[in-house]
TORLUM-406389 format. One line per field, with one value per residue (C-alpha): x, y, z; residue number from 1. Coordinates in pm, whole numbers, plus 50000, padded with zeros to 5 digits. Last residue first. Example, Ala and Ser with C-alpha at 12.3 -4.5 7.8 and 13.67 -1.06 7.14 Angstrom:
<atoms>
u 51367|51230
v 49894|49550
w 50714|50780
i 2|1
</atoms>
This chain:
<atoms>
u 94338|94705|94678|94998|95204|95188|95511|95449|95651|95808|95941|95733|95916|95780|95760|95403|95309|95458|95295|94956|94989|95072|94763|94548|94702|94621|94265|94215|94357|94119|93817|93901|93969|93626|93598|93532|93483|93725|93988|94302|94172|94301|93951|93912|94259|94230|94069|94368|94589|94926|94950|94803|95021|95338|95239|95271|95651|95757|96035|96105|96195|96188|96029|95830|95673|95519|95381|95222|95078|94904|94766|94629|94473|94289|94176|94039|93841|93693|93587|93251|93154|93273|93086|92774|92777|92825|92552|92302|92358|92329|92034|91846|91920|91800|91488|91395|91445|91236|90954|90953|90951|90685|90461|90484|90427|90116|90163|89944|89855|90192|90397|90742|90786|90672|90896|91195|91136|91117|91411|91631|91547|91644|91975|92029|92000|92316|92539|92396|92642|92925|92775|92808|92537|92569|92447|92106|91977|92261|92114|91772|91892|91978|91672|91414|91568|91571|91207|91104|91296|91132|90783|90849|90998|90719|90463|90192|89890|90076|90098|90358|90668|90461|90353|90704|90847|90562|90566|90944|90948|90662|90826|91164|91029|90823|91124|91332|91101|91065|91311|91572|91490|91491|91798|91706|92005|92017|91645|91638|91932|91793|91460|91626|91820|91502|91320|91606|91605|91229|91291|91654|91978|92281|92530|92882|92927|93303|93306|93047|93216|93413|93346|93467|93137|92953|93152|93074|92704|92730|92863|92641|92327|92461|92519|92226|91954|92097|92152|91777|91705|91941|91876|91500|91486|91190|90952|91017|91004|90703|90513|90592|90441|90673|90618|90980|90996|90828|90859|91190|91336|91229|91431|91740|91696|91649|92023|92027|92019|92315|92516|92547|92840|93067|93301|93271|92891|92916|93133|92875|92597|92797|92855|92481|92405|92658|92496|92162|92312|92466|92145|91948|91743|91410|91427|91292|91280|91597|91820|91702|91831|92185|92147|92033|92339|92558|92366|92450|92814|92855|92665|92896|93201|93070|92972|93318|93476|93306|93601|93794|93612|93544|93393|93100|92989|93046|92811|92574|92527|92284|92395|92461|92171|91933|92074|92045|91702|91574|91721|91556|91217|91194|91337|91077|91222|91384|91678|91773|91729|91957|92238|92221|92241|92559|92717|92670|92840|93131|93157|93153|93428|93625|93581|93703|94008|94073|94044|94320|94510|94491|94614|94970|95110|95235|95043|95040|95129|94940|94630|94631|94669|94377|94162|94256|94110|93763|93751|93872|93586|93521|93496|93579|93855|94131|93941|93965|94328|94278|94293|94527|94787|94791|94799|95109|95194|95226|95586|95516|95602|95445|95180|95064|95090|94873|94610|94435|94605|94584|94255|94088|94214|94105|94372|94407|94127|94253|94052|93728|93778|93685|93319|93085|93269|93499|93234|92971|93204|93297|92924|92822|93036|92890|92537|92592|92740|92441|92202|92388|92383|92009|91830|91916|91868|91494|91450|91654|91416|91189|90991|90901|90929|90682|90833|91039|91288|91264
v 27211|27295|27306|27247|27549|27685|27743|28023|28012|28269|28084|28288|28605|28943|29026|29155|28882|28606|28741|28767|28409|28293|28471|28294|27951|27965|28078|27810|27540|27634|27649|27308|27160|27271|27521|27439|27712|27633|27839|27771|27678|27973|28120|28112|28233|28538|28752|28668|28895|28951|28615|28414|28590|28537|28172|28129|28150|28288|28164|28436|28682|29058|29137|29420|29163|28987|29310|29411|29062|29078|29424|29318|29001|29209|29456|29167|29035|29383|29476|29297|29449|29800|29800|29667|29944|30216|30084|30038|30391|30555|30332|30435|30804|30782|30588|30847|31133|30958|30901|31267|31384|31123|31265|31619|31519|31310|30933|30721|30924|31102|30783|30921|30701|30389|30455|30524|30196|29998|30177|30125|29754|29730|29902|29655|29376|29513|29508|29203|28955|29107|28958|28597|28353|28013|27836|27835|28129|28331|28324|28468|28759|28993|28927|28938|29245|29431|29338|29468|29791|29831|29799|30020|30298|30256|30341|30074|30078|29870|29560|29337|29421|29391|29037|28907|29072|28950|28590|28566|28721|28507|28185|28287|28410|28092|27872|28084|27985|28299|28324|28469|28828|29080|29296|29353|29179|28890|28818|28846|28607|28364|28359|28291|28008|27863|27890|27713|27436|27406|27304|27338|27436|27328|27118|27254|27565|27533|27690|27630|27319|27325|27016|27216|27148|27253|27574|27649|27608|27831|28114|28046|28050|28350|28557|28430|28565|28917|28887|28835|29126|29371|29290|29285|29618|29796|29502|29330|29653|29781|29455|29465|29813|30106|30330|30427|30331|29991|29894|30051|29964|29601|29594|29735|29494|29169|29104|29094|28715|28704|28903|28575|28491|28752|28998|28828|28851|29222|29276|29084|29309|29614|29457|29394|29760|29869|29633|29800|30144|30042|29882|30201|30277|30460|30794|30937|30609|30493|30697|30487|30180|30320|30393|30034|29907|30125|29976|29623|29719|29870|29586|29322|29522|29576|29212|29104|29350|29190|28951|29249|29220|29527|29719|29478|29464|29838|29921|29641|29812|30067|30431|30508|30291|30487|30823|30749|30589|30881|31122|30963|30908|31262|31416|31245|30987|30995|31233|31212|30835|30790|31011|30853|30506|30594|30787|30499|30266|30510|30546|30170|30128|30409|30244|29911|30082|30251|29912|29790|30104|30003|29653|29775|29465|29623|29944|30003|29663|29490|29703|29636|29262|29283|29456|29192|28916|29074|29136|28780|28619|28273|28037|27672|27775|27697|27896|28214|28272|28272|28647|28697|28456|28626|28973|28924|28915|28537|28519|28273|28468|28813|28775|28430|28528|28834|28673|28355|28310|28666|28744|28433|28487|28850|29111|29339|29549|29905|30074|29922|30097|30438|30331|30586|30918|30861|30666|30930|31201|30986|30952|31314|31469|31238|31308|31685|31663|31458|31715|31997|31816|31761|31806|31910|32283|32257|32048|32300|32577|32555|32288|31931|31717|31467|31221|31271|31551|31711
w 95076|95009|94632|94438|94332|93977|93787|93537|93217|92984|92679|92431|92532|92420|92793|92769|92521|92733|93050|92877|92753|93107|93238|92981|93029|93399|93333|93065|93288|93569|93337|93188|93532|93641|93921|94285|94538|94819|94649|94448|94100|93895|93864|94243|94342|94116|94386|94608|94398|94561|94735|94449|94192|94394|94440|94064|94080|93744|93517|93258|93533|93470|93804|93645|93412|93710|93855|93524|93477|93815|93743|93405|93545|93807|93539|93333|93629|93706|93351|93365|93695|93618|93287|93459|93717|93456|93228|93509|93641|93298|93210|93525|93466|93106|93209|93473|93227|92961|93209|93308|92946|92863|93133|93007|92643|92711|92653|92424|92117|92124|92109|92193|92501|92315|92016|92240|92422|92100|91942|92247|92260|91892|91956|92240|91983|91815|92124|92298|92145|92351|92668|92564|92471|92303|91991|91823|92027|91880|91530|91630|91845|91555|91342|91623|91783|91449|91385|91727|91673|91332|91479|91782|91570|91315|91581|91609|91377|91117|91335|91167|91375|91692|91608|91540|91851|92072|91946|91970|92316|92448|92329|92469|92801|92838|92760|92999|93290|93497|93789|93554|93636|93353|93295|92931|92774|93020|93005|92625|92586|92841|92656|92322|92483|92631|92299|92123|92385|92329|91970|91860|92030|91828|92023|92008|91795|91749|91405|91139|91007|90678|90472|90168|89989|90306|90332|89968|90043|90349|90138|89839|90056|90248|89931|89722|89951|89958|89583|89535|89766|89595|89229|89285|89468|89303|89271|89603|89800|89608|89662|90033|90045|90093|90395|90445|90812|90804|90438|90336|90677|90635|90312|90484|90779|90583|90567|90947|90978|90738|90994|91187|90958|91113|90937|90597|90630|90709|90401|90197|90326|90220|89878|89848|89918|89656|89403|89471|89425|89091|88966|89019|89329|89294|89473|89800|89991|89818|90048|90340|90155|90164|90535|90590|90400|90623|90916|90808|90747|91093|91260|91112|91217|91570|91612|91493|91734|92034|92047|92179|92510|92724|92433|92396|92757|92791|92503|92604|92942|92791|92788|92420|92310|92532|92416|92045|92073|92281|92029|91728|91892|92025|91712|91498|91264|90919|90918|91286|91263|90963|91092|91438|91280|91094|91381|91625|91380|91346|91724|91772|91512|91678|92019|91886|91735|92071|92240|92010|92113|92478|92393|92330|92160|91839|91772|91397|91251|91530|91480|91106|91168|91408|91146|90889|91106|91123|90747|90682|90877|90729|91025|91102|91340|91093|90831|91041|90949|90572|90515|90811|90673|90331|90488|90699|91071|91080|91197|91475|91790|91764|91496|91603|91969|91904|91683|91796|92131|92266|92091|92228|92583|92607|92550|92850|93005|93045|92769|92900|93234|93088|93051|93213|93190|92893|92702|92774|92642|92342|92248|92313|92041|91777|91897|91888|91538|91424|91567|91400|91066|91072|91401|91753|91692|91636|91950|92149|92059|91757|91584|91675|91368|91226|90983|90670|90616|90273
i 454|453|452|451|450|449|448|447|446|445|444|443|442|441|440|439|438|437|436|435|434|433|432|431|430|429|428|427|426|425|424|423|422|421|420|419|418|417|416|415|414|413|412|411|410|409|408|407|406|405|404|403|402|401|400|399|398|397|396|395|394|393|392|391|390|389|388|387|386|385|384|383|382|381|380|379|378|377|376|375|374|373|372|371|370|369|368|367|366|365|364|363|362|361|360|359|358|357|356|355|354|353|352|351|350|349|348|347|346|345|344|343|342|341|340|339|338|337|336|335|334|333|332|331|330|329|328|327|326|325|324|323|322|321|320|319|318|317|316|315|314|313|312|311|310|309|308|307|306|305|304|303|302|301|300|299|298|297|296|295|294|293|292|291|290|289|288|287|286|285|284|283|282|281|280|279|278|277|276|275|274|273|272|271|270|269|268|267|266|265|264|263|262|261|260|259|258|257|256|255|254|253|252|251|250|249|248|247|246|245|244|243|242|241|240|239|238|237|236|235|234|233|232|231|230|229|228|227|226|225|224|223|222|221|220|219|218|217|216|215|214|213|212|211|210|209|208|207|206|205|204|203|202|201|200|199|198|197|196|195|194|193|192|191|190|189|188|187|186|185|184|183|182|181|180|179|178|177|176|175|174|173|172|171|170|169|168|167|166|165|164|163|162|161|160|159|158|157|156|155|154|153|152|151|150|149|148|147|146|145|144|143|142|141|140|139|138|137|136|135|134|133|132|131|130|129|128|127|126|125|124|123|122|121|120|119|118|117|116|115|114|113|112|111|110|109|108|107|106|105|104|103|102|101|100|99|98|97|96|95|94|93|92|91|90|89|88|87|86|85|84|83|82|81|80|79|78|77|76|75|74|73|72|71|70|69|68|67|66|65|64|63|62|61|60|59|58|57|56|55|54|53|52|51|50|49|48|47|46|45|44|43|42|41|40|39|38|37|36|35|34|33|32|31|30|29|28|27|26|25|24|23|22|21|20|19|18|17|16|15|14|13|12|11|10|9|8|7|6|5|4|3|2|1
</atoms>
C-alpha cells in the first residue's frame, strides 16, 4: 500500500507508481539536453587530466591495482571513484565527451532512485515538486560541468540506495541480511568520498521522519545497521591515523566562527542569496533553522527531512573549502524543503500553490540554464583553443597564437591588466598544456609563453 496522502484521478493519478517513475526518468534527459547541453563539451578539468588521464595515457598506469591505490597519494581513500575513471579510459580513451556521459548516467541513476522513493512514499505534489526542482536547479549543471563532481554523485548514489533500502523496512522489520546490505551501500559511498560519512544518518532519519518510527524503534530494530554505520567511518579514519595518512590537501580547517562563515557562504552560494549579509550570521541562522525544523514534528515531513539532509550534507564542507560541484546533494534538500512548503495543504490553498509552483519552476529553469552557461564558458574557451592548436600538428606551440585567437583567456593566463596570482597563472598555463598533450597523445608537447608587454 502506498503511504502518504495521494491526489486521485486525472494527470495526478497517472503520475504515480511505475508510470510516474517512467515519466520522471524520461523527463531528466530531456531537461539535460535542453538546459545543459554545454556540459558535454567541457574538456577534462585540471585535476582529472593530471590525476588520471595523463597517468593512464603516458605512464602505463591504466590497470586496476594502480587505480585501487591511486587516491592514497593524495591523502584520500576513494577507490570506487578512481576505478570509474579507469573504466572510462578503457572504454573511451581520451574522448572527454563520454566521460561526461558516464557522469550523466550516474546522475540519472541517482535521480531515478530518489524519484522512486518519493513517488512511493510522499504525496504526488511533494514528490513531483521535489523531482522537478532538483532537476532544474543550477547544481545539476555545476556538478556535471566538472568531472571532479563525480565523487559527489557516487557518494550520493550509494547513500540514496541505502535510503531506499531503509524505506522498504517501514512496512517490514529488517533482517540481518538487509541491514548488512545497507551498511555495504554506506561503505561504498564512503569509499567514493569520505564526506559521505556525514550522510550515514540519512536512512535512519528517513525511518523516523518519513516512516513514522520513534527513535526507540529505529535504534531497537536496526541495531546491526546503525552500530555498523558508526563503526565504518571511525575505523576508516582510525586506520588513516595509524598510517599517518592526512585527510587530503584540506589546508586550514575552519572552526568556530570561521566554520559558521563557511557554512553561511555555502548556503548563500547554493540558494542564490546575496552575500551582503554577514556569512557568520547566515551560517549560524542556517544551522539553527535546519536543526530546529528537522525536529519539529508538526511541520511537514518533506520539510523536516529536507532540512536534515541539508544539514548533514553541508556540514563537512564547511570545515574545508567550497566548490560548485559540492552543492549537488544539498540542492536535493533545498528542493524537498520548498516542495514541502508549497504542498502544505494547511498553509497554502491549492490554487495559489499551483501558481507559486509554476513561478518557481520557471525561475529555476532560467537560473539553471544561465548558471550552466556561465560555469561552462571558461572550459569551452579552453576546448576551442586546444582544438585549434592540435589542428596545427606542432609539438612546440607558440603561446601568442592562443592569446591572439582567444583574448578571453588572457586574464587567467596572466596577460591582462587584471592581476592574477602566480599560482593561478601557472595552473592555467599548465592546464592548457596538459589538454594539448592529451589531445595530441604526446607528452612532449610544449607551449612557449611570450613575456608580458605591460
